[in-house]
N, C-alpha and C positions, 0 to 999 in steps of 0.2 A: 569480634571474637566469636568463634563457633567451635563446638565439639561434635565430631561426626565420625561414624564408622561406615566404610564402604567395602563392598566385596572384592575379592581378588580371585583370579583364575589359576594361579600357580599353586601346586600342591605342597605348601610348606607346613605350617602348623595352623590349622583353621579352627575357629569356633564352630561347634556343631550346628548345621543349618536345618536339620530335619524338622524341628518344631520351632519355626522362626519366632513366633509370638512369645512363647515361653522362654526361649533362649534370650531374646532381647530383654525380657523382664529380669531374668537372672543376671544379665550383664549389668543392668542398672544397679543391682544390689551389691555387685562385687566391685572391689576397688580396681582401678585401672592404672596402667602406666600412662602418665600424662606426657605427651610429645608435642612440643611446640615447633611449628614450621615458620620460619622467618625468610621470606623471599618475595621480591617485587614481581615475579612472574606467576600469574594465577595458574598457568599450566603446570608448574612445578608442584603447587599445592595439590592439584587434582591427581597428578601422576603419583605423588608420595602417598596420598590417601588410597589410591587404587592398589598400590603395591603393598601397603601395610594395614589397611582399614579393617580387615576381617581376620587378623592373625592374633595368636596368643604368644606371649613371651613369658617364660617363667610362670606358666599357668595363670597368667592374668591377661585380660584384653587391653587393647590400646585405645586411648582417647586423644583428641587432637585439638590444639589451640593454634590459631592462625594470626600472623601479622604480616602485612605487606610492605612495611617500612620499618626503619630503625626507630622512629619516633613512636609508632604504634606498638612495637615490641617492648619499648621501655615502659610504656604505660601498663601493658598487660603484666609484665614481670614484676612491677611494683605492687600489683594487686593480688596476683595469683600465687599459690604455694604448691609445693610438691610436684614441681615440674622435673621429670626425670631426665629428659633429653631435649636439647635444642638442635634442630637442623637448620644451620644458618648459612645464608648466601653471603659469600665474601664481598661481592660487588653489587651494590644496590644503587641508591641515589648517587653515591659517590664511590670512588674506587676503595676508599678506606672505611666505608660505613660499617661493614661487617666487623672489622677489627676494632673500631671504636666502641661498637656495641659489646664485643667481648670484654673490652676494658671496663665498660659501664657495669656489666653483669658481675664481674669478678670484684672489682674495687668499690664501685658506688653502692651496689646492692648487696655485696658480700655473699653472693650465691656461689659457694665453693663446691657444693655437692653436685649440682646439675652438670650433666655431661654435655659437652658442646662438640658437634660434628660440623666442621666447615665444609661447604660445597661450593664449587665454582663451575661456571660454564666457559671459563677462559683458561685453557690448560697452561698458557704461557704466564698467567698471573698467579702468584703464590703469596701467602701471608708472610709477614716479616718474621725472621727468625726470633726476634725479641718477643713477639706476640705469642708464638708457640711455647717459648720458654717461660714467660711470665704468667700466662693466663690459663694454663692447664687445659689446653685444647685436647679433646679426646681422639679426634681423627680428622683427616683432611682428604677429601676425594674430589675428583673432577666429576661433574654431573654425567658425563658420557660413559664413565666406567662404573657408575652406580646402577647396575642391573637390579631387578627385583630381589634376587637372591642375595647380592652383595649388600644392598641396602638393608635387607633384613638382618644379615650377618653383622653389619656395622652397628645398627640399632640394638641388636641383642647384646653385642659386646658392651656397648655403652650402658644399657640397662643393668647388665650384671655388675658392671663397675659401680653404677649408682647404688644398686641394692646393697652391695658389700660395704660401700662407704657409709650408707645410712645405718646398716646393721651395727657397724663398728661404733658409730656416733652414739647409738643407744646402749650398747652392751659391752664393748671391750675397753679395758683400762688403757690399752696402748694406742688409742685413737690419736690423741694429740701428737704423740711422737710420730706416728705413721704419716699423718698429714704434714707435719713439718718436715719429715724426712722426704716425703714425696715431693714437696715444694723445692727442697734443696736439690733433689735428683733432677727435677725439671730445669733447674737453673744451670746445669752443667752443659758446657759446650764441648762437643767431641765425644766419641765413643769411649776412649780411654778414661777421660775424666769422669764420665758418667759411671763406668764400671768401678773405678776406684771409690766413688762416693757410695755406690751400692754396698760394697764390702764394709766400708766404714759404718754406714747406717745399720747394716745387719748386725755388726758387732754390738753397737749401742742398743739395738732392739733386744738382743738376747742377754745383754749386760755381762758379757764375757768375751775374752779374746778369741779369734778364730784363725785356724789354718785354712786359708781359702784362696780360690782363684775364680775369675770369670774367663771363660774361653769360648772360642768359636771353632767350627769344624770345617775342614775341607773334604769334599766327597759326600757320598750318600750317608746320611746319619742312620738310616735303617740298617745299613750293612757296616756299621762302625766296628772297627777292630783296633787293636793296639797299634797296627801299622798306620791307622789314620793320623794325620798330623793334627795335633791340638795346638791352636794358636792362642796363647794367653794374652788377654787384654788388661788384666789387673791381677795382682797377687797380694797375699798378706801371710803373716806367720811364717811357718817353715817353707812355704812355696815362694817366698820372696827371693828375688835375685837368682832364680833357677833359669838360666838361658839354654842349658844343654838338655836336649830331649831325653837322653838316656837318664840323666839325673832326675828329670821330672818323672819318668816312668818308675824309677826306683822308689820314689817318695809316695807314689799314688797307686792304690789298688782301684783299677778302673771298672771293676765289676758293677759297682753301684751306678756308674755312668751308663754302662751298657744296658742295665735294667731300665733306667729312666728313659733312655732313648728308645728302647724296644717297645716299652709300654706307652710312651708319650706323656707321662705324668711326672709330677714331682715325687721323688722317692726318698723315704727316710729309713735309715737303719741305725738304731741306737743313737750314737752321738754324731752320726754323719748324715749328710743330705746332698742330693743332686737335684737341682731345680732346672727345668728345661724351658726354654723360651724360643719362639719364632716371631720375627717381625713381619710387617706387611711385605717386605721385599724378599721374604723366604730365606733370610739369613738365620742360622741356628746358633743358639747360645746355651751355655750351661754355667750355672753357678754352683760350685762344689765347696762345702765347708765341713769342717769337723771341729768339735769342741771337747772340753774335758769332762762334760756331763751329758746325760741323755737329753735329747730334745723332746720335751713333753708335749702333750696334746694341745694345750693352750698356746704354747709357743708355735706349734705347727699351724694353728689357726691364724695367729698373728702374721706368721711368715706367709701364709697363703694369701691373706689380704694385701700384705705388702707386695707380694708377687704380682697382683693385679696392677698395681702402680708401676712396678718395674716393667711389666709388659708394655704399658702405655709409654713408659720412658724409652724402652728400646725402639718402639715405633716412632716416637717423636724424634729421637736422635737419628734414626734411619732417614726420617722425613727431612730433618734439618740438613743432613749430609747430602740428600738427594737435591734439596732445594739449592744448597750451595753449589753443587755440581752443575745443575741445570741453569742456575743464575749466572755462572761464570764460564761454563764450558759447552761447546757444541756437541750435542748428543751423537751426531753422525760421524764426525771425524775425530772427536776427542780433543780438538784444539780449543784454545781460549776463544770466547765469543766476543761480540762487540762490547759488552759491558766490562769484561775483563781487560780488553784492550784499552778502553778509556781509563781504567784504574792504573794500568801500567804506564800509559801516556802521562798521567798526572805525576806519577812517581819520577818518570824520566825528566819532565819539564822542571821539577824541583831539584834535580840532581846535577852533579858536575858534568855527567856524560851528555848533557843536553846539546852542548855546542858541536859535538861531532856526530849527532844522531840524525838518522833519516827515517821517516815513515813512508812506506809504500803501500799502495792498494793495487792488487793484481786481479784483473778481470779476465776470465777465460773467454776467448773469442768464440762466438757462435755456439755457445753451450746449449742454449735453448733449443736450437735446431737438432743437436745431437740428443738431447733428452727426449724430444718429441719423436724423433725417428727410431731410437733404440730402446726407449722406455725409461721410466723413472728409476727402476732398480739398477739398470746399467749406468744411468747418470749419477746415482749415489755412489756406486763403486768407483766411477771415474773421479768424482770429488775426493773420495778417500785416497785414491792413487796419487792425486795432486798433493793432498795434504801430507801423505807419507814422504814424498819426494822433497817438499819444502822443508819438512821436519829433518830429513837426512842431510840437507844442504845448509840449513840455517839454524836448526833447533838447538845446537850446542852453545850458541853465542847470541842469538837473536830471540825476539818474542814473536811468535807466529799466532795468527788468529784467523778465524773464518767470520767475516763480518757481514756476509750476505749470501744469497743463493749460490752464486758462482764467483764470489769475490773474497779474496784472501788478503791478509796484510802481513807485512814483515817489518818489524821495528828493530833497529840496531845501528851499529857503527856505519858511517858513510862509506868506508872501504868495502864493506860486505854488502850492504843494502844499496845496490847500483843496478841500473837497467841491464848492464852486461851480464852480471851474475844471475839476475832473475831470469833474463831471457834464456840463459844457458841451460837451465833446468828443463826447458821445454824443447831442447834441441833433439832429444831422443823420445821416440813414441812411448806412450803409456800402455802397458799390458793390462787389459781388463777383460775378464771372462774369455781368456784365450784369444783375444783380438788385440791387435795393435792399433792404437789411436794416436794420431799425430795432432798435437794441440799448439796453439799460439796464444799469446796473452797481450793485453793492453795495460799499461802501467801508468799510474799517477804517483808522483812523489813530492815530498815536502822536506826541506831542511829545517830542523828545529832551532838551528843557531839564530839567535836574536829574535826568535818568535815570541810575541807578547801575549798571545791568546791562551786559552785553557785547552784541555784535551778535546772537548767537543768541537771547538773551532778548528783545531788541528785536523781532525777527522774530516770535517766539512770542507776545508780548503783542499785537503788531499783529493777528496772526491771531485772537487771542481777541476783539479789538474787531470784526473782520470777522464772526466767528460770531455775536456778539451782534447786529450789524446785520441778519444774515440771519434770526435768530430773531425779531426784532421785526417786520421788514417788508422785503421785497425792494425794491431801488432806493432804499435809504436809506443812512445812514452812521452811524458810531459812533466816537467817540474813546476810546481806552483809558484806564481809570481804575484805581486801586489796588483798588477794590472788585471789579472784574472778575477781577483776578489772584487775589484771596483766594477768590472764588467758584469759579473753575476748579480751583484747587489743592484746595479742599475736596471738589470733585466727584471729582477723581482719587484723592484719599485714600480717600473712601468707596467708590469703584469697587474699589480693591485690597482694602479691608477686607471688602466684600461677597463678593468672589471667595474670599477666605480663609475667611470664614464659611460659605459654601456647601461648599467643599472639606472643611472640618473639622466639618461637620454641626451648625453652630450655628443654622441656620434650622430653623423647625418650622411645622407646620400646625395651626391651630385651626378650629373648626367652630361657625358661628353658626346656631342652629336657625331653621327657617322654620315657621310655625304657621298653622293654619286659625283665623281669629279668631272663627268662629262657635262652635266648641267649645274653642278654645285648646289643641288637641292638635298635636303636632309632626308634620309631613308630610315634612320634609326638613331639609337644612342646606347652608350655603355654605361651601366650603373657603377659608380665608383664610391668607395667608402672614405669618409674623411673624419678626422678627429681634431677638434679645436679645444685647447685647454682653457682653464678658467682665466688665465692671464692674456688670452687672445692669440696665443701661439698655436701654429698648426704642427702636428706630429706627422712626419712623412709616413706614408703607408708602408714603405719598405722597412721601417723600424717597427711599427706596431703589428703588422700582419703576421710576421714570424712569431711574435710573442703570443698572439691570439692562437696560432696553430699549436705552439708548444704547450700552452696552458689548457687547450681543449675548448677555450671560449669561442673559437671560430665556428663551432657547431651552431651555437645559439645566434651569434652575430650573423653568420652566413644565411640562416633561415630568415632572420629579420630583414636583411638586404634584399633577399629573394622576394619576399612578401611585399616589401616597399616597392620594388621595381614592378611587380605585377599590378599593384594598385595604380601606380602612375601610368602603366601601359594602357589599362582600362580607361583611365581619365583622358589620356591623349586621343584614344579612339573616339570617345564621346565628343571630344572637341573637333572631330572631323578628320583627324590624321589617321585614316583607317588602314593605311599601308605601313604604318610605323612599326618598327621592330625594336625590341629591347634585349640587350646582351647583358648577362650577369656572370661574373667570375665564380667559379666553384673550386674551393681549395681541395687538396688531396684528402686532408683529414675529414672534410665535410662529405666529399664524394664517397669515401670508403666507410662512412658511418652506416651501420645496418638499417637505420631508419631514414636514410636520405630519400629514397624513392617515395616513402610515405609522406614525408614533409613536402616534397615536390608536388605530389598529387593533391595534398591538402591545400597547398598554396594556390594551385590552379583552381580548385573547387571553391575555396572561400572567396577568392578575388574575382572569379568568373573571367579571368584573363584568357584572351585567345591563345591557345598553346602554340599554334603555328607561327605566331609573331614573337615567341620567347626563344632566345638563343642562349644556351649554356656554354661557357668558355672553360675548357680544361687545358692544362699545360701539356706540352709535348712530353715532358718527363713523366707525367702521370700516364699518358697514353702508352708509354713504353714499359711501365713497371711490370705489368702482368697482362699482356694483351688479351689472352683468352678470357680472363675474368672480366676485363673491361669490355670486351665485345658483347658479352652477355648482359652487362649492366646497361650499356649504351642501347642495346636492343629494347630493354624494358622502358628506357627513357623515351626512345623514339615512338614507342607505342602510345605514350601519353601526349605526344604531339610536338614537344619542343625540338628545335634544331640544335646541332652540336658544332661547336667551333673549337679548333685547336689553337690555343694562344701561344704567343712567343715562338712560332714555328721557325725552325732552322737552328735553334739553340741546343737541341738535343741530338739524339742519334737514332732517328726514326728508321724503321725498316719499311721499305715500300710495300712489301707484301702485307705487313701488319696494317699499314695505313689504308690499303684497299679494303681489308676486312672490317675495319672499324666503321666504315660507312658514315663518315663525318660529312657535314654540309659546307664547311668553310675552313680555310686556313687563314691565320693572321700573321702577316710578316712582322717579325720583331723590329722594334724601332732601331736596334743597333745596325741592322742591314739597311734600313731606310736612311740612316745617318751617313752611310757610305757614299750616298749620292750627294756630292757637294758641288761638283762642277762637271764640265764636259769630260774631264780626264778621269773622274771617279764615277763610273757608270753603274755601280751597285750590282755587280755580277751575281751575288748570292740572291738578292731580291729578284733579279731577272729569272734565275733558275727556279725559284719557288713558284713564280707566276707561270712559268712553262709547265712545271710539274702539275699545278692545279688545273691547267687547261687540258693536260693529257688525261688527268683523272676525272675531268668534268666536275670539279669542285670549285665553289666560289672562293674568292680571295680578297682580302682587305689588308691594307697597310696601316700601321699605327705609327704615330710620332711624325706625321708629315708636317714639316714646319716651313718649308720654303717652296716658292713656285717652281724652282728647278726640280725638286723632288716630285712634285705633283705632275709636271710635264713628262718626266722620265718614266714614271710609273704608268701613266696613261699610254705612253708610247709602247711599253712592254705588254700592255693589255690588262693592267689592273685598274678597275673603274671605281672601286670603293676605297675610302680612306677616312681616318680620323686623326686629328692633330691640331696644334695651335694655328696652323695656317688657315684652317677653316673655323675652328671654334674651340675655346677652352671649356673645361668642365663647368657646368652651370647648375645653379640651384633651380628649384621647380619654377619659380616665378620668371627668372631670367630665361629658362628653357622655353616656356610658353611664348614669351615675347619674341625670342629668336626664331622659333618655328613659324610664327605668323609672318615673319619677314622672309623665311626660306621654306616655301611650301614643299610639302612632301612630294618626291618624284612619283609620277604616275606609273612608271615601269616597276615591275617586281624586282626585288633584290635577287 
């Protein structure tokens, strides 16, 4: 715990710094407002001290107590007294640590006078409504909105509230009632109930019936006239049940309200009063009442104190309403959000309408590109236009929500929520900022009939259907089936198992020799990844490699394979196979990673592998994705020394002009075209064409999957000299590779 004062540079209300020594001594003699900062971030303590440390509030300086955890705060609060304000972080060690501490302060310690201002660095996280209601929270702010001035304002407001409560505790006979009334006010849910409680408590405080109402205004309160519409929130006495505005005006002389609004203060005239309030959302309220006797000075003081709590109540009710709105509705489109959708889904699953209901998820195709090209403001306007059209077509009978950035949902009867009806709303272009934008959508749907899961499972499975539709074809749709659920769960299971296998070193590398078919001597090898499970079963690469790419684990695995291959290349050269080359596959995710070049350079440097003997294999589809970017990337790689080979050549749609610009060193004929060479009648025309193309471009060529003598002879006849496949050697572990190489000496000619 420490108490410190620090200077501030913003000209608010400062302690005189002219004679710092004498001023400091005077400060020590004067009582200070004790402010407790509870936050697990030391920078927040420093920033708060910097903002408030040298300020005066209500002619008194501030002193500070510090706690960096809820446990430390409890210890300090149990020992210290006269703490005016607590600035409390909502999220500390745990998400509910701040709210639990509020509960401890109010209930266990019984500290009802101290003012609590909640702060959070997470705008999407807000305290529970019950906590605001039950524990008398003074204010709630996000840290980003608490500028120095706003922090000063919030603390000043809290200290004033604390000072008034303390003064009443010591001097006013109405304290017990005011406190109990305030607690009751804070327990009210909704603005109307709160206002009704205010009038009831005001009547009890003054111990006589009131003709009263609480109202809010439309328009500028500073230019208020009788034409301004007064919207009543609660009434009592002669104003009860007055729904007609003319009747209301006949019963009320509005002059006192005009005066209060013009002066911005509570106004008393004999037996009448107009009390003016504004909440943090800049909503304006007025409590008007008249009694059968004059309102005396003591009653005015009691009412003034009570009004400070009413102000807090208005702010809390406004905050509660805002929290409810932000908790359940999307601020951009006004549609229900994901949480509200889950709530509605729960209700639907428990109702009779479940059997005919369908949930759909609607994803706007290529929205990210539109957003990037035309700007986020245009993108937001486009989302609002989609929301408006969805609401116009489905809003009267279905539940519509925005559940993600560009993903909407419609829940309703199966006759309405269908791919045809949803697709139809995208048939006409959307007009945004005087531009017409044609959109399409991809849709995932699920029928709730006989569905056994809860709302979260429904949404998850609908998302699975949406992803399936995306993977098949954009602008299509897919209904969820049980097979999809089994497939995705198996994928997730394999993803976790793969991660565990990699971390526990259960993956290993094997090497398939590459030979010169003219003399059948080994010239190199391809490094291949293998996974053997604990029960001795091998998982095929075509199953786990896509999972590794999908999960992002391929980045770490790919770097490990590359380094392993480089180490083995160095070892083989030391064994005397100095012309031996090593081929390593590079996935698209690995190649596109911004740190790939650095990892390649680091692997070559750390292993001291001869770069000219390392060959990186990229797929043909990768080569054609963005040729211009690839050309630049390959140029950097070639400067490091490795050669480049295009794997599975012939399976894509390569442009010959792009192929020439890529400056690759080798083409690898895909095994599918090698398999076409079965006998004299199946000559493998595509393989022959690829070999001829490589010869014309002066690029080396190698065939993979060579399994028969007929295939080897035919390829040699066409002019392909290099091959790998079971006809020559299966993939081998390190020990088997070394033994095999000693029996098949490296060819003396260069590849």
